[in-house]
N, CA, C and O atoms as a MOPAC input file, in Angstrom:
PM7 MOZYME 1SCF
protein

 N      0.86500 1    -1.32800 1    -0.01200 1
 C      0.07100 1     0.01900 1     0.03800 1
 C      0.85300 1     1.26200 1     0.11200 1
 O      1.66000 1     1.46100 1     1.02100 1
 N      0.62500 1     2.09000 1    -0.82500 1
 C      1.39600 1     3.27800 1    -1.03300 1
 C      0.97700 1     4.37200 1     0.07200 1
 O     -0.19100 1     4.57800 1     0.40200 1
 N      1.97300 1     4.97000 1     0.53800 1
 C      1.69000 1     5.86300 1     1.68200 1
 C      2.66200 1     7.06200 1     1.59100 1
 O      3.72600 1     6.96400 1     0.98000 1
 N      2.22000 1     8.34100 1     2.29400 1
 C      3.11500 1     9.47300 1     2.55300 1
 C      4.26000 1     9.07200 1     3.48100 1
 O      3.94400 1     8.60800 1     4.57700 1
 N      5.52000 1     9.19100 1     3.17900 1
 C      6.46700 1     9.10200 1     4.23500 1
 C      6.65700 1    10.21200 1     5.14400 1
 O      7.20000 1    11.28200 1     4.87100 1
 N      6.04100 1     9.77200 1     6.51400 1
 C      5.92800 1    10.84600 1     7.56600 1
 C      7.39200 1    11.30400 1     8.07300 1
 O      7.60800 1    12.41500 1     8.55600 1
 N      8.35000 1    10.31700 1     7.90100 1
 C      9.76000 1    10.51300 1     8.41500 1
 C     10.63900 1    11.39100 1     7.57300 1
 O     11.71600 1    11.81800 1     7.98900 1
 N     10.14800 1    11.65900 1     6.35200 1
 C     10.92500 1    12.60300 1     5.29000 1
 C     10.23300 1    13.88800 1     5.26900 1
 O      9.04600 1    14.04900 1     5.55300 1
 N     11.09400 1    14.82700 1     4.89600 1
 C     10.46700 1    16.06300 1     4.67100 1
 C      9.98300 1    16.52500 1     3.32100 1
 O     10.57000 1    16.10800 1     2.32200 1
 N      9.09100 1    17.24400 1     3.21900 1
 C      8.50800 1    17.72700 1     1.96600 1
 C      9.77300 1    18.66600 1     1.37200 1
 O     10.71200 1    19.11000 1     2.03300 1
 N      9.54700 1    18.82400 1     0.06000 1
 C     10.49200 1    19.79400 1    -0.49900 1
 C      9.69900 1    20.78600 1    -1.23900 1
 O      8.93200 1    20.43600 1    -2.13600 1
 N      9.87900 1    22.17300 1    -0.84600 1
 C      9.36900 1    23.28100 1    -1.46300 1
 C     10.33100 1    23.98400 1    -2.45600 1
 O     11.54700 1    23.97300 1    -2.26800 1
 N      9.75500 1    24.59400 1    -3.51200 1
 C     10.44700 1    25.14400 1    -4.45500 1
 C      9.75600 1    26.44100 1    -4.92600 1
 O      9.00100 1    26.39900 1    -5.89800 1
 N      9.98800 1    27.57600 1    -4.27300 1
 C      9.24400 1    28.66000 1    -4.63100 1
 C      9.83000 1    29.16000 1    -6.04200 1
 O     11.01500 1    29.09300 1    -6.36800 1
 N      8.81400 1    29.65500 1    -6.79000 1
 C      9.35200 1    30.22300 1    -8.15100 1
 C      9.67500 1    29.10700 1    -9.00900 1
 O      8.82000 1    28.31300 1    -9.39900 1
 N     10.86500 1    29.04100 1    -9.30000 1
 C     11.21300 1    28.15000 1   -10.50300 1
 C     11.89900 1    28.89100 1   -11.62800 1
 O     12.87200 1    29.62600 1   -11.45900 1
 N     11.25000 1    28.61400 1   -12.92400 1
 C     11.89500 1    29.37600 1   -14.12000 1
 C     10.94500 1    30.74300 1   -14.08500 1
 O      9.99100 1    31.02000 1   -13.35800 1
 N     11.58900 1    31.49400 1   -15.16600 1
 C     10.69900 1    32.73500 1   -15.36300 1
 C      9.37200 1    32.71700 1   -15.68600 1
 O      8.53500 1    33.55000 1   -15.34000 1
 N      9.17300 1    31.58400 1   -16.46900 1
 C      7.69900 1    31.45700 1   -16.75200 1
 C      6.83400 1    31.12700 1   -15.57500 1
 O      5.67500 1    31.54100 1   -15.55100 1
 N      7.34500 1    30.38000 1   -14.55800 1
 C      6.43700 1    30.03500 1   -13.37600 1
 C      6.99300 1    30.72900 1   -12.11600 1
 O      6.97900 1    30.12400 1   -11.04400 1
 N      7.48300 1    31.98200 1   -12.21500 1
 C      8.09700 1    32.69900 1   -11.11500 1
 C      6.98700 1    32.79200 1    -9.97300 1
 O      7.37000 1    32.72800 1    -8.80400 1
 N      5.81100 1    32.91900 1   -10.21800 1
 C      4.76900 1    33.04800 1    -9.20700 1
 C      4.07500 1    31.96500 1    -8.82100 1
 O      2.88300 1    31.97100 1    -8.51300 1
 N      4.92300 1    30.86200 1    -8.83000 1
 C      4.26300 1    29.38600 1    -8.52100 1
 C      5.15600 1    28.78400 1    -7.28800 1
 O      6.31400 1    29.15900 1    -7.10900 1
 N      4.62000 1    27.97900 1    -6.59400 1
 C      5.07000 1    27.27900 1    -5.52100 1
 C      4.99100 1    25.76500 1    -5.93600 1
 O      3.93300 1    25.29600 1    -6.35600 1
 N      5.98400 1    25.10800 1    -5.82600 1
 C      5.98600 1    23.49400 1    -6.16100 1
 C      6.34700 1    22.74100 1    -4.64000 1
 O      7.31800 1    23.02000 1    -3.93800 1
 N      5.39100 1    21.81400 1    -4.36900 1
 C      5.59100 1    21.08200 1    -3.09100 1
 C      6.02400 1    19.54600 1    -3.71800 1
 O      5.49300 1    19.10900 1    -4.73900 1
 N      6.87900 1    18.93000 1    -3.09000 1
 C      7.17100 1    17.63000 1    -3.53100 1
 C      6.97800 1    16.83300 1    -2.21800 1
 O      7.83300 1    16.93300 1    -1.33800 1
 N      6.02600 1    16.14300 1    -2.06900 1
 C      5.49800 1    15.13100 1    -1.06500 1
 C      6.12400 1    13.84200 1    -1.13600 1
 O      5.89300 1    13.18000 1    -2.14800 1
 N      6.86200 1    13.36700 1    -0.26300 1
 C      7.63200 1    12.10600 1    -0.38400 1
 C      6.81700 1    10.95800 1     0.03100 1
 O      6.14500 1    10.92800 1     1.06100 1
 N      6.92700 1     9.93100 1    -0.90900 1
 C      6.04800 1     8.76200 1    -0.64200 1
 C      7.14200 1     7.71900 1    -0.10500 1
 O      8.33500 1     7.90100 1    -0.35200 1
 N      6.71700 1     6.68400 1     0.59500 1
 C      7.43600 1     5.65300 1     1.28400 1
 C      7.96600 1     4.72400 1     0.21400 1
 O      7.19200 1     3.93700 1    -0.33100 1
 N      9.22300 1     4.77200 1    -0.10900 1
 C      9.62700 1     3.86800 1    -1.18500 1
 C      9.31100 1     4.29500 1    -2.63600 1
 O      9.22000 1     5.47000 1    -2.98900 1
 N      9.13800 1     3.13600 1    -3.50500 1
 C      8.82500 1     3.45400 1    -4.91600 1
 C      7.52900 1     2.99000 1    -5.25300 1
 O      7.00200 1     2.15400 1    -4.51800 1
 N      6.85200 1     3.47100 1    -6.40600 1
 C      5.78400 1     2.96400 1    -6.96200 1
 C      6.14900 1     2.47900 1    -8.28300 1
 O      7.16900 1     2.81000 1    -8.88800 1
 N      5.20600 1     1.63300 1    -8.71700 1
 C      5.46900 1     0.92100 1   -10.12200 1
 C      4.95200 1     1.89000 1   -11.25600 1
 O      4.14100 1     2.80600 1   -11.11600 1
 N      5.50800 1     1.54600 1   -12.24900 1
 C      5.05500 1     2.45200 1   -13.51700 1
 C      3.59100 1     2.44800 1   -13.79900 1
 O      3.03500 1     3.43000 1   -14.29000 1
 N      2.85100 1     1.14900 1   -13.43400 1
 C      1.26000 1     1.10000 1   -13.38800 1
 C      0.64600 1     1.91100 1   -12.52500 1
 O     -0.47700 1     2.30200 1   -12.84400 1
 N      1.14900 1     2.29700 1   -11.40900 1
 C      0.83000 1     2.96300 1   -10.29500 1
 C      0.76100 1     4.35600 1   -10.89400 1
 O     -0.26300 1     5.03200 1   -10.99800 1
 N      1.92600 1     4.68000 1   -11.25500 1
 C      2.06000 1     6.18500 1   -11.88400 1
 C      0.99900 1     6.36100 1   -12.96500 1
 O      0.29200 1     7.36700 1   -12.92300 1
 N      0.81800 1     5.35700 1   -14.03500 1
 C     -0.30800 1     5.57800 1   -14.99700 1
 C     -1.50900 1     5.84000 1   -14.32700 1
 O     -2.20500 1     6.78600 1   -14.69600 1
 N     -1.91400 1     4.97700 1   -13.19400 1
 C     -3.18300 1     5.12200 1   -12.60400 1
 C     -3.41400 1     6.39300 1   -12.08100 1
 O     -4.46800 1     7.00000 1   -12.27100 1
 N     -2.23100 1     6.93500 1   -11.25900 1
 C     -2.47900 1     8.23000 1   -10.73800 1
 C     -2.52000 1     9.41000 1   -11.76400 1
 O     -3.27500 1    10.37100 1   -11.61800 1
 N     -1.76000 1     9.28700 1   -12.68500 1
 C     -2.02200 1    10.10900 1   -13.66100 1
 C     -3.31000 1    10.40600 1   -14.38200 1
 O     -3.73400 1    11.48900 1   -14.78600 1
 N     -3.86100 1     9.14800 1   -14.45900 1
 C     -5.25600 1     9.13300 1   -15.00900 1
 C     -6.26800 1     9.60100 1   -14.16400 1
 O     -7.19900 1    10.23400 1   -14.66400 1
 N     -6.22700 1     9.37200 1   -12.86900 1
 C     -7.03500 1     9.98200 1   -11.78400 1
 C     -7.04900 1    11.49000 1   -11.83600 1
 O     -8.05500 1    12.20000 1   -11.82600 1
 N     -5.60600 1    11.93400 1   -11.90100 1
 C     -5.50000 1    13.48800 1   -11.95900 1
 C     -6.16100 1    13.97800 1   -13.12500 1
 O     -6.90300 1    14.94700 1   -12.97100 1
 N     -6.02300 1    13.47400 1   -14.28700 1
 C     -6.56300 1    13.86200 1   -15.50600 1
 C     -8.20100 1    13.99800 1   -15.40400 1
 O     -8.76000 1    14.94300 1   -15.96000 1
 N     -8.92600 1    13.03100 1   -14.68500 1
 C    -10.26200 1    13.10900 1   -14.39500 1
 C    -10.71000 1    14.35300 1   -13.61900 1
 O    -11.83500 1    14.83500 1   -13.74600 1
 N     -9.89000 1    14.77900 1   -12.91600 1
 C    -10.13700 1    15.89700 1   -12.06600 1
 C    -10.23800 1    17.37800 1   -12.76800 1
 O     -9.33800 1    18.21600 1   -12.73200 1
 N    -11.43700 1    17.52600 1   -13.37600 1
 C    -11.49900 1    18.45300 1   -14.43800 1
 C    -12.04300 1    19.74100 1   -13.62200 1
 O    -11.50100 1    20.81100 1   -13.89900 1
 N    -12.91500 1    19.74000 1   -12.78600 1
 C    -13.68100 1    20.94400 1   -12.35000 1
 C    -13.47000 1    21.28600 1   -10.97700 1
 O    -14.35100 1    20.83600 1   -10.24500 1
 N    -12.49500 1    22.00200 1   -10.34900 1
 C    -11.22900 1    22.45400 1   -11.03400 1
 C    -10.37300 1    21.46600 1   -11.39400 1
 O    -10.58200 1    20.31600 1   -11.00800 1
 N     -9.30700 1    21.77400 1   -12.17200 1
 C     -8.27500 1    20.76500 1   -12.48800 1
 C     -7.42000 1    20.63100 1   -11.39900 1
 O     -7.31200 1    21.54800 1   -10.58500 1
 N     -6.75000 1    19.50200 1   -11.28300 1
 C     -5.79100 1    19.25600 1   -10.00400 1
 C     -4.42900 1    19.29000 1   -10.69000 1
 O     -4.09800 1    18.53400 1   -11.60300 1
 N     -3.61800 1    20.32300 1   -10.11100 1
 C     -2.29800 1    20.73700 1   -10.51800 1
 C     -1.41200 1    19.69900 1    -9.83500 1
 O     -0.56900 1    20.09400 1    -9.03000 1
 N     -1.53700 1    18.48800 1   -10.08400 1
 C     -0.66200 1    17.40500 1    -9.26500 1
 C     -0.10100 1    16.35400 1   -10.38600 1
 O     -0.49200 1    16.26000 1   -11.55000 1
 N      0.85300 1    15.63600 1    -9.77600 1
 C      1.37500 1    14.62400 1   -10.66400 1
 C      2.32100 1    13.68500 1    -9.86100 1
 O      2.94300 1    14.18000 1    -8.92000 1
 N      2.45800 1    12.52900 1   -10.12300 1
 C      3.24400 1    11.72200 1    -9.41700 1
 C      4.56600 1    11.21500 1   -10.30700 1
 O      4.50400 1    10.93100 1   -11.50400 1
 N      5.77900 1    11.15600 1    -9.48400 1
 C      7.04400 1    10.79800 1   -10.18800 1
 C      7.73600 1     9.80200 1    -9.34200 1
 O      7.63800 1     9.77100 1    -8.11500 1
 N      8.51800 1     8.89900 1   -10.13800 1
 C      9.35800 1     7.83100 1    -9.36000 1
 C     10.78200 1     8.35100 1    -9.84200 1
 O     11.08100 1     8.50000 1   -11.02700 1
 N     11.60800 1     8.60200 1    -8.77600 1
 C     12.96400 1     9.05800 1    -8.86400 1
 C     13.82700 1     8.02400 1    -8.26200 1
 O     13.31400 1     7.04300 1    -7.72300 1
 N     15.18700 1     8.19200 1    -8.32200 1
 C     15.98100 1     7.10400 1    -8.08400 1
 C     16.08600 1     7.10600 1    -6.52300 1
 O     16.53500 1     6.07100 1    -6.02900 1
 N     15.73900 1     8.11500 1    -5.68300 1
 C     15.62500 1     7.90900 1    -4.34400 1
 C     14.31100 1     7.35100 1    -3.77500 1
 O     14.35000 1     6.43400 1    -2.95400 1
 N     13.12300 1     7.89300 1    -4.20000 1
 C     11.94600 1     7.53600 1    -3.94400 1
 C     10.83300 1     8.11600 1    -4.87400 1
 O     11.15400 1     8.89700 1    -5.77000 1
 N      9.70700 1     7.80100 1    -4.70800 1
 C      8.55500 1     8.39000 1    -5.53100 1
 C      8.00600 1     9.74500 1    -4.79500 1
 O      8.18000 1     9.95300 1    -3.59400 1
 N      7.47000 1    10.44200 1    -5.48200 1
 C      6.93800 1    11.82800 1    -5.03800 1
 C      5.63700 1    12.05000 1    -5.58400 1
 O      5.26400 1    11.48500 1    -6.61200 1
 N      4.83100 1    12.96800 1    -4.84100 1
 C      3.68600 1    13.51800 1    -5.32400 1
 C      3.92400 1    14.94200 1    -5.54600 1
 O      4.36700 1    15.51900 1    -4.55300 1
 N      3.73600 1    15.71200 1    -6.66000 1
 C      4.39100 1    16.88100 1    -6.85600 1
 C      3.13700 1    17.83500 1    -7.14600 1
 O      2.39500 1    17.59800 1    -8.10000 1
 N      2.95500 1    18.77100 1    -6.40700 1
 C      1.86000 1    19.75700 1    -6.54100 1
 C      2.42700 1    21.20400 1    -6.83400 1
 O      3.28600 1    21.68300 1    -6.09400 1
 N      1.92400 1    21.90400 1    -7.94700 1
 C      2.28000 1    23.06400 1    -8.34900 1
 C      1.30200 1    23.93400 1    -8.14900 1
 O      0.20000 1    23.58400 1    -8.57200 1
 N      1.39900 1    25.21900 1    -7.50000 1
 C      0.14500 1    26.01300 1    -7.48100 1
 C      0.72500 1    27.42900 1    -7.51100 1
 O      1.88800 1    27.75100 1    -7.27300 1
 N     -0.39800 1    28.28300 1    -7.88000 1
 C      0.17600 1    29.79600 1    -7.94900 1
 C      0.41100 1    30.37200 1    -6.50500 1
 O     -0.26700 1    29.99100 1    -5.55100 1
 N      1.30900 1    31.21800 1    -6.40600 1
 C      1.49400 1    31.64500 1    -5.11200 1
 C      0.36600 1    32.43400 1    -4.47200 1
 O      0.23300 1    32.55700 1    -3.25400 1
 N     -0.35300 1    32.90400 1    -5.29600 1
 C     -1.63200 1    33.73000 1    -4.70500 1
 C     -2.94000 1    32.86700 1    -4.57400 1
 O     -4.04500 1    33.38900 1    -4.42500 1
 N     -2.75300 1    31.62000 1    -4.63600 1
 C     -3.86900 1    30.72400 1    -4.24600 1
 C     -4.26900 1    30.74200 1    -2.78800 1
 O     -3.45600 1    30.69200 1    -1.86500 1
 N     -5.65600 1    30.82000 1    -2.64200 1
 C     -6.03200 1    31.03400 1    -1.25600 1
 C     -5.80600 1    29.82700 1    -0.28300 1
 O     -5.77800 1    28.64600 1    -0.62900 1
 N     -5.64700 1    30.32200 1     1.02100 1
 C     -5.28600 1    29.10100 1     1.99100 1
 C     -6.17800 1    27.97000 1     1.90300 1
 O     -5.69100 1    26.84200 1     1.83500 1
 N     -7.47700 1    28.14600 1     1.89600 1
 C     -8.37200 1    27.23500 1     1.75000 1
 C     -8.17000 1    26.35900 1     0.55700 1
 O     -7.99900 1    25.16400 1     0.79600 1
 N     -8.16000 1    26.75100 1    -0.68400 1
 C     -8.04600 1    26.14600 1    -1.93700 1
 C     -6.73300 1    25.39100 1    -1.79200 1
 O     -6.73200 1    24.21300 1    -2.14900 1
 N     -5.53900 1    25.96400 1    -1.27800 1
 C     -4.39200 1    25.25400 1    -1.20600 1
 C     -4.42900 1    23.98000 1    -0.37800 1
 O     -3.79100 1    22.96300 1    -0.65000 1
 N     -5.28200 1    24.15000 1     0.71100 1
 C     -5.45100 1    22.79900 1     1.60000 1
 C     -6.10400 1    21.82500 1     0.66100 1
 O     -5.68600 1    20.67500 1     0.52700 1
 N     -7.15000 1    22.31400 1     0.00700 1
 C     -7.98900 1    21.31900 1    -0.76400 1
 C     -7.36800 1    20.66500 1    -1.83100 1
 O     -7.72900 1    19.53000 1    -2.14300 1
 N     -6.29800 1    21.36700 1    -2.54500 1
 C     -5.65000 1    20.89400 1    -3.53700 1
 C     -4.60200 1    19.71800 1    -2.97000 1
 O     -4.51800 1    18.59200 1    -3.45900 1
 N     -3.86000 1    20.18700 1    -1.89700 1
 C     -3.12900 1    19.14000 1    -1.41600 1
 C     -3.79400 1    17.98000 1    -0.83200 1
 O     -3.29500 1    16.87200 1    -1.02700 1
 N     -4.88100 1    18.10000 1    -0.12700 1
 C     -5.75600 1    16.83500 1     0.10700 1
 C     -6.21300 1    16.06400 1    -0.90100 1
 O     -6.24600 1    14.84100 1    -0.76400 1
 N     -6.63100 1    16.67900 1    -2.06000 1
 C     -7.17000 1    15.93000 1    -3.18500 1
 C     -5.95500 1    15.21200 1    -3.73500 1
 O     -6.13400 1    14.04400 1    -4.08100 1
 N     -4.74400 1    15.73700 1    -3.86800 1
 C     -3.57700 1    15.03000 1    -4.47600 1
 C     -3.35800 1    14.02400 1    -3.61100 1
 O     -3.16700 1    12.96000 1    -4.19900 1
 N     -3.30500 1    13.94400 1    -2.26100 1
 C     -3.00800 1    12.75700 1    -1.32300 1
 C     -4.20700 1    11.86000 1    -1.37700 1
 O     -4.03900 1    10.65700 1    -1.17400 1
 N     -5.44300 1    12.34700 1    -1.64100 1
 C     -6.48900 1    11.37500 1    -1.58200 1
 C     -6.35800 1    10.27000 1    -2.79600 1
 O     -6.79400 1     9.12100 1    -2.72900 1
 N     -5.75800 1    10.77600 1    -3.77400 1
 C     -5.56300 1     9.93100 1    -5.11400 1
 C     -4.71600 1     8.91100 1    -4.84900 1
 O     -4.66200 1     7.93300 1    -5.59500 1
 N     -3.97800 1     9.02700 1    -3.77700 1
 C     -2.88800 1     7.79700 1    -3.66700 1
 C     -3.57700 1     6.54300 1    -3.43200 1
 O     -3.25100 1     5.51700 1    -4.02800 1
 N     -4.58000 1     6.59200 1    -2.52700 1
 C     -5.35300 1     5.05000 1    -2.25500 1
 C     -6.02500 1     4.89800 1    -3.49700 1
 O     -5.85500 1     3.79400 1    -4.01600 1
 N     -6.77100 1     5.73700 1    -4.14400 1
 C     -7.40400 1     5.49500 1    -5.27600 1
 C     -6.50200 1     4.83700 1    -6.42600 1
 O     -6.97400 1     3.97600 1    -7.17000 1
 N     -5.37600 1     5.22000 1    -6.51500 1
 C     -4.28800 1     4.70000 1    -7.55700 1
 C     -3.93700 1     3.41200 1    -7.06300 1
 O     -3.77600 1     2.55900 1    -7.93500 1
 N     -3.74400 1     2.98400 1    -5.62900 1
 C     -3.53100 1     1.66900 1    -5.21400 1
 C     -4.65100 1     0.78200 1    -5.68100 1
 O     -4.41900 1    -0.30200 1    -6.21600 1
 N     -5.94900 1     1.27200 1    -5.46600 1
 C     -7.10700 1     0.43500 1    -5.91900 1
 C     -7.05500 1     0.12600 1    -7.39900 1
 O     -7.13100 1    -1.01800 1    -7.84500 1
 N     -6.93000 1     1.13200 1    -8.07200 1
 C     -6.83400 1     0.91100 1    -9.61600 1
 C     -5.73000 1     0.11600 1   -10.29900 1
 O     -5.86900 1    -0.52300 1   -11.34200 1
 N     -4.63200 1     0.23200 1    -9.59100 1
 C     -3.51500 1    -0.72400 1    -9.85700 1
 C     -3.69600 1    -2.21500 1    -9.82000 1
 O     -3.23000 1    -3.09600 1   -10.54300 1
 N     -4.57300 1    -2.26200 1    -8.68900 1
 C     -4.95000 1    -3.81400 1    -8.42600 1
 C     -6.16900 1    -4.26800 1    -9.18800 1
 O     -6.47800 1    -5.45500 1    -9.28900 1
 N     -6.86000 1    -3.25500 1    -9.73100 1
 C     -8.11500 1    -3.77000 1   -10.41700 1
 C     -7.83800 1    -4.44200 1   -11.72700 1
 O     -6.95400 1    -4.01400 1   -12.46900 1
 N     -8.59700 1    -5.52100 1   -12.03900 1
 C     -8.31100 1    -6.10900 1   -13.35700 1
 C     -8.38500 1    -5.22300 1   -14.48200 1
 O     -9.07200 1    -4.20700 1   -14.38900 1
 N     -7.79200 1    -5.47400 1   -15.47600 1
 C     -7.93500 1    -4.65000 1   -16.75300 1
 C     -9.27000 1    -4.54600 1   -17.23900 1
 O     -9.99200 1    -5.52800 1   -17.06600 1
 N     -9.77200 1    -3.47100 1   -17.85500 1
 C    -11.01300 1    -3.40300 1   -18.32600 1
 C    -11.49000 1    -4.47200 1   -19.34900 1
 O    -12.68100 1    -4.73700 1   -19.50900 1
 N    -10.41700 1    -5.10000 1   -20.06900 1
 C    -10.85700 1    -6.17800 1   -20.92900 1
 C    -11.06700 1    -7.52900 1   -20.26800 1
 O    -11.42200 1    -8.50200 1   -20.93300 1
 N    -10.85100 1    -7.58900 1   -18.97000 1
 C    -10.93700 1    -8.95800 1   -18.49300 1
 C    -12.29700 1    -9.52000 1   -18.47200 1
 O    -12.48100 1   -10.67600 1   -18.85400 1
 N    -13.38800 1    -8.68200 1   -17.99500 1
 C    -14.85000 1    -9.16700 1   -18.18900 1
 C    -15.09500 1    -9.81000 1   -19.59300 1
 O    -15.49900 1   -10.95900 1   -19.77000 1
 N    -14.75500 1    -8.78600 1   -20.68300 1
 C    -15.08600 1    -9.32500 1   -22.11600 1
 C    -14.27700 1   -10.54200 1   -22.30200 1
 O    -14.75900 1   -11.47700 1   -22.94100 1
 N    -13.14000 1   -10.61600 1   -21.82400 1
 C    -12.29900 1   -11.84500 1   -22.14600 1
 C    -12.94800 1   -13.19100 1   -21.46000 1
 O    -12.88200 1   -14.29000 1   -22.01100 1
 N    -13.51100 1   -12.99700 1   -20.33500 1
 C    -14.18700 1   -14.13500 1   -19.60800 1
 C    -15.39300 1   -14.48900 1   -20.49900 1
 O    -15.59700 1   -15.67400 1   -20.76700 1
 N    -16.13900 1   -13.59900 1   -20.93400 1
 C    -17.44700 1   -13.95600 1   -21.57300 1
 C    -17.04900 1   -14.55500 1   -22.76900 1
 O    -17.66900 1   -15.55700 1   -23.12800 1
 N    -15.90900 1   -14.03000 1   -23.62200 1
 C    -15.61400 1   -14.86500 1   -24.91300 1
 C    -15.25500 1   -16.16300 1   -24.82200 1
 O    -15.47700 1   -17.06400 1   -25.63200 1
 N    -14.51100 1   -16.21900 1   -23.46900 1
 C    -14.06500 1   -17.71200 1   -23.26700 1
 C    -15.18000 1   -18.64300 1   -22.81700 1
 O    -15.23900 1   -19.80200 1   -23.22600 1
 N    -15.89500 1   -18.22200 1   -22.13100 1
 C    -17.26500 1   -18.96000 1   -21.92400 1
 C    -18.12600 1   -19.26900 1   -23.04100 1
 O    -18.73200 1   -20.33700 1   -23.12800 1
 N    -18.18700 1   -18.30700 1   -23.93000 1
 C    -18.87000 1   -18.43000 1   -25.15900 1
 C    -18.26100 1   -19.57100 1   -25.92900 1
 O    -18.98300 1   -20.45200 1   -26.39500 1
 N    -17.03500 1   -19.58000 1   -26.06600 1
 C    -16.18700 1   -20.42400 1   -26.82500 1
 C    -16.43700 1   -21.85800 1   -26.41000 1
 O    -16.77400 1   -22.75100 1   -27.18700 1
 N    -16.21900 1   -22.00400 1   -24.97000 1
 C    -16.39700 1   -23.15200 1   -24.36400 1
 C    -17.79300 1   -23.93800 1   -24.70900 1
 O    -17.81200 1   -25.15500 1   -24.89800 1
 N    -18.90300 1   -23.14800 1   -24.76800 1
 C    -20.05400 1   -23.55700 1   -25.01600 1
 C    -20.19000 1   -23.94500 1   -26.63100 1
 O    -20.92000 1   -24.87900 1   -26.96300 1
 N    -19.57800 1   -23.31200 1   -27.43600 1
 C    -19.60400 1   -23.52400 1   -28.95700 1
 C    -18.88800 1   -24.83800 1   -29.10900 1
 O    -19.33700 1   -25.73200 1   -29.82500 1
 N    -17.81500 1   -24.94000 1   -28.45500 1
 C    -16.86200 1   -26.11900 1   -28.64000 1
 C    -17.58100 1   -27.39100 1   -28.00900 1
 O    -17.05900 1   -28.50000 1   -28.12100 1
 N    -18.64200 1   -27.23300 1   -27.42600 1
 C    -19.38700 1   -28.34900 1   -26.85800 1
 C    -18.68100 1   -28.92200 1   -25.59300 1
 O    -19.17600 1   -29.87200 1   -24.98600 1

């Protein structure tokens, strides 16, 4: 089960490049590494957050995996807390999605059953 690493510090990056000088990036450490499939599931869940969009992503690096949230420096306190909570709430959802059978599994099972009946 994927979890935030409470023993590690978050990393904060105020600003960044000229294009995003008025943004703050928070890197929230996860305990250990996540799989490429987990990263895909997390990315898909973030993309589904459309109203409003969730400015978060997950990355696996050599030392550990991270949830990365980039927000405007002018974001309200309440909205910032909501964004951070939403980004972290997706951790468990990505765990569940990673373990779910692929969407084709049900159709494959029906085809196999149909074929078994046809073959007698």
